[in-house]
C-alpha positions, 0 to 999 in steps of 0.5 A: 572477669566477671568477679572483679567487675563486681568487686569494683563496682561494690567499691566505687558505689560505696564511696563519699558523699557526692554533689548529687548528695546535696540540695542547695549545696548542703546536706540534709539535716543542714541549713542555708541562710540568706539575707532577702535581696528584696525589702518589705513594711511590716505587712509581709502577709503574716508568717506564711506570706514572709515563708512564701517570699523566702521561697520565692526569692530561693527558687528565682535564685535556682534554690530547690528547698523550702525557705522560711523567714526567721520572724517571731509573733504574737503566738509562735517564737522562731525557736520553736516554728524552725526546726534548726538542728545542723550546721547553718550555712552561708554562700557568698562571693568568698565561698561557703562560710559557717554562721553556726555549728548547730541551728539552735545556737542561732540564738546564742547570740554569738554567730561565727559569721555574719548573715550578710549575703543575699540568695543570689550570693551579693554582699548585703548590709540591712536592717533585717525584721525579725520580731525575735529576740537574742534567744530566739523568742518574741522580741516584746510586742514588736512584730507589726501584729504579726507581721500583718501591718504597715502602719507608722503607729505600729513597730517591729524589731529588727536586727543587723546583718553586719553584726555577730552578736545579740544585735543580728536579732535583736537590734532596735525597733522600727515603725512598721511603714519602713521597708527592711529585708528578712532572713530566711532559712532552708528547712 
C-alpha cells in the first residue's frame, strides 16, 4: 500500500505547470505590458520616477512584479535598459494577447497586437511618451530633458497605443507640458 501511494505522489508532483507557477498571469522570463491609466507631463521624475509610477499602477491593479517604463533618455536607450527576452503579453477584456513572441521584437515595428489595454485590463486609446525610436534607441533629443521637464518649449516623442507598426513607439513629438500615458512592462 505504501509503494502505491509513493508512486502516485511522485506522478502527481511531476505534472505540468500550475497557475501557482505564474506571477501576474505569466511565467518567469515572460513579460506583461500595459498602457498607464494615468497621464503625465514630460516631467515624470526621470527614468526612476517613471518606473516607480509603473510599479505603483501595477500594485493598485494587484500585480506583483516590478514594472518599468518603456522610455529612452539622452544616455540610456530603452532596448538596453530593459531586459526583454521572453514573450510579451497584454491582458485585456478579450483575454491574454501576444504582443511579440520575443521581447526584443518589440523594437521591430511589427507588433502582433496593439498595446491598447491599461493595468486594469480596460481598453485605452492614448498617445504614449517614449523618447524611443522603433529600434529601441533614443529618438533624437526628444525626451523632455531626460523626462524631467514640463516646459512647453521642450519636446518629447510619443507613440500611439493603437498602432501595430513603428508608430507604436515613434509617432510624433509633443510639447512636454502635455499629459500623455506611458508604457509599462514587467521585468
